C-alpha positions as CSV (number, residue, x, y, z in Angstrom):
1,M,0.0,0.0,0.0
2,N,2.8,2.3,0.9
3,F,4.3,1.6,-2.6
4,F,1.2,2.9,-4.3
5,V,1.2,6.0,-2.1
6,K,4.7,6.7,-3.1
7,V,4.0,6.2,-6.8
8,F,1.0,8.5,-6.5
9,F,3.1,11.1,-4.8
10,V,5.8,11.0,-7.4
11,L,3.2,11.2,-10.3
12,S,1.6,14.2,-8.6
13,V,4.9,16.0,-8.4
14,M,5.7,15.2,-12.0
15,L,2.3,16.5,-13.2
16,S,2.7,19.6,-11.1
17,H,6.1,20.4,-12.8
18,I,4.6,19.7,-16.2
19,A,1.6,22.0,-15.4
20,S,4.0,24.8,-14.3
21,A,6.1,24.3,-17.4
22,V,3.2,25.0,-19.7
23,Q,1.6,27.8,-17.7
24,L,0.4,30.6,-19.8
25,P,2.2,34.0,-19.5
26,D,0.8,36.6,-17.3
27,F,-0.1,39.8,-19.2
28,T,-1.5,41.8,-16.3
29,I,1.7,43.8,-15.7
30,L,2.0,44.5,-19.4
31,A,-1.6,45.8,-19.5
32,E,-1.1,48.0,-16.4
33,E,2.1,49.5,-17.6
34,Q,1.4,49.9,-21.4
35,S,-2.2,50.9,-21.7
36,D,-1.7,54.6,-21.0
37,K,0.7,54.7,-24.0
38,V,-2.1,53.6,-26.4
39,V,-4.5,56.2,-27.8
40,N,-7.9,56.2,-29.4
41,I,-8.1,57.9,-32.8
42,T,-11.3,59.3,-34.4
43,S,-11.2,60.4,-38.1
44,I,-13.9,62.9,-39.0
45,V,-14.9,63.4,-42.7
46,E,-17.3,66.0,-43.7
47,Q,-19.7,64.6,-46.3
48,V,-20.8,67.2,-48.9
49,P,-24.1,66.7,-50.8
50,N,-23.8,65.5,-54.5
51,Q,-20.2,64.5,-53.9
52,Q,-19.5,61.9,-56.5
53,M,-17.5,59.6,-54.3
54,S,-17.3,59.0,-50.6
55,P,-14.0,60.2,-49.1
56,F,-13.3,56.6,-48.2
57,H,-13.9,55.4,-51.8
58,D,-10.3,55.7,-53.0
59,E,-7.7,53.1,-54.0
60,R,-7.6,52.0,-50.3
61,M,-11.4,51.5,-49.9
62,E,-11.2,47.8,-49.7
63,E,-8.3,47.9,-47.2
64,F,-10.2,50.4,-45.2
65,F,-13.1,48.0,-44.9
66,K,-11.0,44.9,-44.4
67,R,-8.4,46.6,-42.2
68,F,-10.9,47.5,-39.5
69,G,-12.8,50.5,-41.1
70,I,-16.2,51.5,-39.9
71,P,-19.0,50.3,-42.3
72,L,-20.0,53.1,-44.6
73,P,-23.1,53.7,-46.8
74,G,-23.0,51.6,-49.9
75,M,-20.9,48.8,-48.4
76,P,-22.2,45.2,-48.2
77,G,-25.1,45.0,-45.7
78,I,-25.2,48.8,-45.2
79,P,-28.2,50.6,-46.8
80,P,-27.3,53.6,-48.9
81,Q,-28.3,57.0,-47.6
82,N,-30.3,59.6,-49.4
83,Q,-27.9,62.5,-49.7
84,E,-30.6,64.8,-51.0
85,Q,-32.3,64.6,-47.6
86,V,-29.1,65.1,-45.7
87,P,-27.4,68.4,-46.6
88,Q,-24.2,67.6,-44.7
89,E,-23.0,64.6,-42.7
90,R,-20.1,63.8,-40.4
91,V,-18.7,60.4,-40.9
92,N,-16.5,59.1,-38.1
93,G,-13.9,56.3,-38.4
94,T,-12.1,54.9,-35.4
95,G,-8.7,53.4,-34.9
96,S,-5.8,53.2,-32.5
97,G,-2.3,54.6,-32.2
98,F,0.5,54.8,-29.7
99,I,2.9,57.4,-28.3
100,V,6.4,57.1,-29.6
101,E,7.8,60.4,-28.2
102,S,6.8,62.1,-25.0
103,D,6.2,65.4,-26.6
104,G,3.2,64.3,-28.6
105,Y,4.4,62.2,-31.5
106,I,2.0,59.3,-32.3
107,I,2.1,56.5,-34.9
108,T,-1.0,54.9,-36.5
109,N,-2.0,53.4,-39.8
110,A,-2.2,55.6,-42.9
111,H,-5.6,54.2,-43.8
112,V,-7.0,55.4,-40.5
113,V,-6.4,59.1,-41.1
114,A,-5.7,59.4,-44.9
115,Q,-9.1,60.8,-45.8
116,A,-9.9,62.7,-42.6
117,D,-10.7,66.4,-42.5
118,T,-10.2,66.3,-38.7
119,V,-8.3,63.8,-36.5
120,M,-9.0,63.6,-32.8
121,V,-6.8,61.8,-30.3
122,K,-8.1,60.6,-27.0
123,L,-5.7,59.6,-24.2
124,T,-6.5,57.1,-21.4
125,D,-6.9,60.0,-19.0
126,K,-9.8,61.2,-21.2
127,R,-8.0,64.3,-22.5
128,E,-8.7,64.9,-26.2
129,F,-6.5,66.7,-28.7
130,K,-6.9,67.7,-32.3
131,A,-4.0,66.1,-34.1
132,E,-1.8,67.4,-36.9
133,I,-1.0,64.8,-39.7
134,L,2.8,65.2,-40.2
135,G,2.9,62.7,-43.0
136,I,1.4,59.6,-44.6
137,D,3.0,56.8,-46.4
138,R,0.5,54.6,-48.2
139,R,3.1,52.0,-49.3
140,T,3.8,50.9,-45.7
141,D,0.4,52.1,-44.3
142,V,2.1,54.3,-41.7
143,A,1.1,57.8,-40.6
144,L,2.8,60.1,-38.1
145,L,0.6,62.5,-35.9
146,K,1.5,65.3,-33.5
147,I,-0.6,66.6,-30.7
148,D,0.1,69.6,-28.4
149,A,1.0,67.8,-25.2
150,K,4.1,67.3,-23.1
151,N,5.5,64.6,-20.7
152,L,3.4,61.8,-22.2
153,P,4.3,58.2,-21.5
154,N,5.9,56.6,-24.6
155,V,6.4,53.1,-25.6
156,K,9.7,51.2,-25.8
157,F,10.7,49.3,-29.0
158,G,11.7,45.7,-29.3
159,D,13.6,43.9,-32.1
160,P,11.1,42.2,-34.5
161,D,14.0,40.1,-35.9
162,K,14.5,38.4,-32.5
163,V,10.8,37.4,-32.2
164,K,10.3,33.7,-32.8
165,V,7.4,32.0,-34.4
166,G,5.2,30.7,-31.6
167,A,6.2,33.5,-29.2
168,W,3.4,35.1,-27.1
169,V,2.4,38.6,-28.1
170,A,-0.4,41.1,-27.1
171,A,-2.3,43.9,-28.8
172,I,-3.9,46.9,-27.1
173,G,-6.4,49.0,-29.0
174,S,-10.0,50.1,-29.4
175,P,-12.0,47.3,-31.2
176,F,-15.5,48.6,-32.0
177,G,-14.6,51.7,-30.0
178,L,-14.0,49.7,-26.8
179,E,-10.9,51.6,-25.6
180,N,-7.8,49.9,-24.1
181,T,-8.9,46.4,-24.9
182,V,-6.1,43.8,-24.5
183,T,-6.0,40.7,-26.7
184,V,-3.3,38.0,-26.8
185,G,-2.0,35.3,-29.1
186,V,1.1,34.0,-30.7
187,V,3.3,34.9,-33.7
188,S,2.1,32.6,-36.5
189,A,4.7,33.5,-39.1
190,K,7.3,36.1,-40.0
191,K,8.2,38.1,-43.1
192,R,4.8,37.3,-44.6
193,A,4.4,38.9,-48.1
194,L,0.9,40.1,-49.0
195,P,-0.4,41.2,-52.4
196,Q,0.4,44.9,-53.3
197,E,2.5,45.2,-50.1
198,D,6.0,44.8,-51.4
199,F,7.7,47.0,-48.8
200,V,6.5,45.3,-45.6
201,P,7.6,41.9,-44.3
202,F,4.5,41.4,-42.1
203,I,4.4,39.7,-38.8
204,Q,1.5,37.3,-38.8
205,T,-0.3,36.5,-35.6
206,D,-3.5,34.9,-34.3
207,V,-4.2,37.9,-31.9
208,A,-7.8,38.9,-32.1
209,I,-7.9,42.1,-34.1
210,N,-11.2,43.8,-35.1
211,P,-12.5,47.2,-36.4
212,G,-10.8,49.9,-34.2
213,N,-7.6,48.0,-33.5
214,S,-6.0,49.3,-36.6
215,G,-2.9,51.3,-35.9
216,G,-2.5,50.0,-32.4
217,P,0.7,48.4,-31.0
218,L,1.7,44.7,-30.9
219,F,3.8,44.0,-27.8
220,N,6.2,41.2,-26.9
221,T,6.1,39.7,-23.4
222,D,8.7,42.3,-22.2
223,G,6.2,45.1,-23.0
224,E,8.1,46.3,-26.0
225,V,6.4,47.2,-29.2
226,I,7.4,45.0,-32.1
227,G,4.8,46.0,-34.7
228,I,1.7,48.0,-35.7
229,N,-1.5,46.0,-36.2
230,S,-2.5,46.8,-39.7
231,Q,-4.4,44.2,-41.6
232,I,-6.6,41.1,-41.1
233,Y,-7.6,38.3,-43.5
234,S,-11.4,38.1,-43.3
235,R,-14.4,37.1,-45.3
236,T,-16.7,39.0,-43.0
237,G,-14.8,42.1,-42.1
238,G,-14.2,40.8,-38.6
239,Y,-11.5,38.6,-36.9
240,M,-11.0,35.1,-38.4
241,G,-7.6,34.2,-36.8
242,L,-5.2,35.8,-39.3
243,S,-3.8,39.2,-38.3
244,F,-0.8,41.1,-39.7
245,A,1.4,43.7,-38.1
246,I,4.0,46.0,-39.7
247,P,7.4,45.4,-38.0
248,I,8.3,48.4,-35.8
249,D,11.7,48.9,-37.4
250,V,10.0,49.4,-40.8
251,A,7.4,51.7,-39.3
252,M,9.9,53.9,-37.4
253,N,12.2,54.2,-40.4
254,V,9.1,55.6,-42.2
255,A,8.0,57.8,-39.3
256,N,11.5,59.3,-38.9
257,Q,11.5,60.3,-42.6
258,L,8.0,61.7,-42.3
259,K,9.1,63.8,-39.3
260,E,12.1,65.1,-41.1
261,N,10.9,65.4,-44.7
262,G,7.1,65.1,-44.6
263,R,7.6,62.2,-47.1
264,V,9.5,59.0,-47.6
265,I,12.4,58.8,-50.0
266,R,13.1,55.4,-51.4
267,G,15.5,53.8,-53.7
268,W,14.1,52.6,-57.0
269,L,15.2,50.1,-59.7
270,G,12.2,50.1,-62.0
271,I,11.7,46.4,-62.4
272,N,8.8,43.8,-62.0
273,I,9.9,40.7,-60.0
274,Q,8.4,37.4,-59.2
275,Q,9.1,34.5,-56.9
276,I,11.2,31.6,-58.2
277,T,9.2,28.3,-58.0
278,E,10.8,24.9,-58.3
279,D,9.7,24.6,-61.9
280,L,11.2,27.9,-62.8
281,S,14.4,27.0,-60.9
282,E,14.7,23.8,-63.0
283,S,14.1,25.7,-66.2
284,F,16.8,28.2,-65.4
285,G,19.2,25.5,-64.4
286,M,19.3,26.4,-60.8
287,T,19.9,24.2,-57.8
288,D,17.5,26.1,-55.4
289,T,14.8,28.8,-55.5
290,K,16.8,31.6,-54.0
291,G,16.7,35.0,-55.7
292,A,14.3,37.3,-57.5
293,L,13.3,36.8,-61.1
294,I,13.1,39.9,-63.2
295,A,9.8,39.7,-65.1
296,G,10.0,43.2,-66.7
297,V,12.3,46.2,-66.9
298,G,10.9,49.7,-67.1
299,K,11.9,52.0,-70.0
300,D,14.7,54.4,-69.1
301,S,14.7,53.0,-65.6
302,P,17.8,52.7,-63.4
303,A,17.6,48.9,-64.0
304,Q,17.7,49.4,-67.8
305,N,20.4,52.0,-67.6
306,G,22.4,49.6,-65.5
307,G,22.1,46.7,-67.9
308,L,19.5,44.5,-66.1
309,M,17.2,42.5,-68.4
310,A,14.0,40.5,-68.1
311,G,14.9,36.9,-67.3
312,D,17.8,37.9,-65.1
313,I,17.8,36.4,-61.5
314,I,19.0,38.8,-58.8
315,V,20.8,36.7,-56.2
316,K,22.6,39.5,-54.3
317,F,21.9,43.2,-54.0
318,N,24.6,45.4,-52.5
319,N,26.3,42.2,-51.2
320,K,23.1,41.1,-49.4
321,Q,21.8,37.6,-50.2
322,I,18.3,37.6,-51.8
323,M,16.6,34.5,-50.2
324,T,13.2,35.3,-51.7
325,S,11.8,37.9,-54.0
326,T,10.2,39.7,-51.1
327,D,13.7,40.6,-49.8
328,L,14.6,42.8,-52.8
329,P,12.0,45.6,-52.5
330,K,13.0,46.3,-48.9
331,F,16.8,46.4,-49.7
332,V,16.3,48.6,-52.7
333,G,13.8,50.9,-50.9
334,N,16.3,51.4,-48.1
335,T,19.1,52.4,-50.4
336,K,19.8,56.1,-50.8
337,P,19.0,57.4,-54.3
338,N,22.0,58.1,-56.6
339,T,24.0,55.4,-54.8
340,T,25.8,52.9,-57.1
341,V,25.6,49.4,-55.8
342,P,26.8,46.0,-57.0
343,I,24.0,43.6,-58.2
344,E,24.9,40.0,-58.7
345,I,22.7,38.2,-61.2
346,L,22.3,34.8,-62.8
347,R,22.0,35.2,-66.6
348,K,21.8,32.1,-68.8
349,G,23.3,30.0,-66.1
350,K,26.3,32.3,-65.5
351,K,26.9,34.7,-62.6
352,V,27.4,38.3,-63.6
353,T,27.9,41.4,-61.4
354,L,26.6,44.8,-62.6
355,S,27.1,48.2,-61.0
356,V,23.7,50.0,-61.0
357,K,23.0,53.5,-59.9
358,I,19.8,53.5,-57.8
359,G,17.1,56.1,-58.6
360,E,14.5,57.7,-56.5
361,M,11.1,56.0,-56.4
362,P,8.5,58.2,-58.2
363,S,5.6,59.5,-56.1
364,Q,2.5,57.4,-56.1
365,D,0.0,58.3,-58.8
366,P,-2.2,61.1,-57.6
367,Q,-5.7,59.9,-56.7
368,V,-7.9,60.3,-59.7
369,V,-11.2,61.5,-58.4
370,A,-14.5,61.8,-60.3
371,K,-15.7,65.4,-60.6
372,Q,-18.9,64.9,-62.5
373,N,-21.9,66.6,-61.2
374,K,-24.2,63.8,-62.3
375,K,-23.9,60.6,-60.5
376,P,-23.1,57.7,-63.0
377,S,-25.3,54.6,-63.0
378,V,-24.1,51.3,-61.8
379,N,-23.7,48.5,-64.4
380,R,-24.3,44.7,-64.1
381,L,-21.0,44.2,-62.3
382,G,-21.8,46.8,-59.7
383,L,-19.4,49.4,-61.1
384,A,-20.0,53.1,-61.8
385,L,-17.5,54.3,-64.4
386,R,-16.4,57.4,-66.1
387,E,-14.0,58.1,-69.0
388,L,-10.6,59.5,-68.3
389,T,-9.6,63.1,-68.8
390,D,-6.5,64.2,-70.7
391,K,-4.9,64.9,-67.3
392,D,-5.8,61.4,-66.1
393,R,-4.2,59.8,-69.1
394,E,-1.0,61.8,-68.5
395,Q,-0.9,60.3,-65.0
396,L,-1.3,56.9,-66.5
397,N,1.5,57.3,-69.1
398,G,-0.9,57.7,-72.0
399,R,-3.0,54.7,-71.2
400,N,-6.7,54.8,-72.0
401,G,-9.3,53.3,-69.7
402,L,-12.3,53.8,-67.5
403,L,-12.1,55.1,-63.9
404,V,-14.1,53.2,-61.3
405,T,-15.9,55.8,-59.2
406,E,-18.2,53.5,-57.2
407,V,-18.2,49.7,-56.4
408,K,-21.1,47.6,-55.2
409,G,-22.2,44.0,-55.1
410,T,-20.3,41.4,-57.1
411,A,-17.4,43.8,-58.0
412,V,-16.7,44.4,-54.3
413,T,-16.5,40.7,-53.6
414,A,-14.1,40.3,-56.6
415,G,-11.8,42.9,-55.3
416,I,-12.4,45.9,-57.6
417,R,-11.7,49.2,-55.8
418,A,-12.8,52.7,-56.4
419,G,-9.9,54.5,-58.0
420,D,-9.0,51.5,-60.2
421,V,-8.8,52.1,-64.0
422,I,-10.2,49.3,-66.2
423,L,-8.0,48.9,-69.3
424,A,-9.6,45.9,-71.0
425,I,-12.4,43.4,-70.7
426,N,-11.7,39.8,-71.8
427,N,-8.5,41.1,-73.5
428,S,-10.4,43.7,-75.5
429,A,-9.3,47.3,-74.9
430,V,-12.1,49.5,-73.4
431,K,-13.2,52.5,-75.5
432,S,-16.0,54.2,-73.7
433,V,-18.5,53.6,-70.8
434,Q,-21.3,53.1,-73.2
435,S,-19.4,50.4,-75.3
436,F,-18.2,48.7,-72.1
437,N,-21.7,48.4,-70.7
438,N,-23.1,47.3,-74.1
439,D,-20.5,44.5,-74.1
440,L,-21.6,43.5,-70.6
441,R,-25.2,43.2,-71.6
442,K,-24.3,40.6,-74.3
443,I,-22.7,38.3,-71.7
444,P,-25.0,35.6,-70.2
445,K,-25.7,35.5,-66.5
446,G,-23.3,33.2,-64.6
447,K,-20.4,33.8,-66.9
448,T,-17.1,35.3,-65.6
449,V,-15.4,38.2,-67.3
450,A,-11.7,39.1,-66.9
451,L,-11.0,42.8,-66.3
452,L,-7.5,44.1,-66.8
453,V,-7.1,46.7,-64.0
454,Y,-4.4,49.4,-63.5
455,R,-3.8,50.0,-59.8
456,N,-1.0,51.9,-58.0
457,G,1.4,51.6,-61.0
458,D,0.7,47.9,-61.6
459,T,-1.7,46.0,-63.9
460,L,-3.6,42.8,-62.9
461,Y,-6.4,40.7,-64.1
462,V,-9.5,40.5,-61.9
463,P,-12.2,37.9,-62.6
464,V,-15.7,39.1,-61.9
465,K,-18.8,36.8,-62.2
466,I,-22.0,38.2,-63.7
467,T,-24.8,37.4,-61.2
468,D,-27.8,39.3,-62.7
């Protein structure tokens, strides 16, 4: 009997040790010490009657919805408002931010404040300030704000590179306007590449992020900020287990440039690149998939002037190894313009090193905004379109197309955004709104059309199914 008692005692001790070894981390101290460094942000937009497009209906409209934007009239499930009955309206969007310097400098997401007429910042002590937007960088989705306040508590920064997959992390923000809400999870992946986001190696987590968390900090267990909560993957607009944060070193590089220059200056090569798959690697006679494949070279670009060609594989940039294609944009962007750097390439199975003078990345295309007084009708795809002006065509390097001014229904689901320019339908160049809509009427219900879309300097095909 004593033997069984001893065994039971030993097993109890062992289980106790195991339980203590897997004990979840305690975030109470982090919440107590860091919450006062997180702020609530309200973006106020004045809606003017007969305005052709909502201020949120720009090239970032879809991100604004998916990245925690407040539902707006015309979005799925939200009834449209009769603007003729409402002479003027204040539309409020909410988000989060955090204090990076004690004299009132605050970081948030660009999409939280980009279209705002007024930005209000609320501290945990209930004080409210009107914020000045010092700068916005859409490419990384970072914005820098300044409020007139002193001696504020500011966050400390951690090193995102040292964070391991599986590590515990915490977010503090204002989901659905509920201020200073703490949610926790783990790092799911690092250096995650997302479509149209070439300059950000995202930190992926399973931390619960919802509308209002956007722009808030992601903390490690030491209470250091390692990222800005920026995006979620969602089919509903709410949390589904996939959240993405901008590494804090990337964000602070941008914020410092915004503070000094009001804009971000990036290096530029002028090439289109793609990831090397195993099949491509075999066809190029490679032994691995490291590097970035050049799919296109811009005319008169630094790359063309430096001798780079389509089909070249960049394996090193300025003596830095290119492990995946997503490494290259960050290295190039962080290079000072007019700097000449060595670029090692693989060309027809042979390694070649070229000296290339890096240029300055052109500013993003100005937002093309519809200015018609008469609201265009929505077609079968849920698109309201207008033809381009001569000035618009200049911004698009002479291309002809149709500007998307409003998106509803099927087109929203397919990923079309207001501000997109449709260049072709089923490989036929578009000529006018009337001819485009006439072509749509001839296509049977249930069929899918391929739209060639110009967006932020790139072209892509978007399939849209005709449902009515």
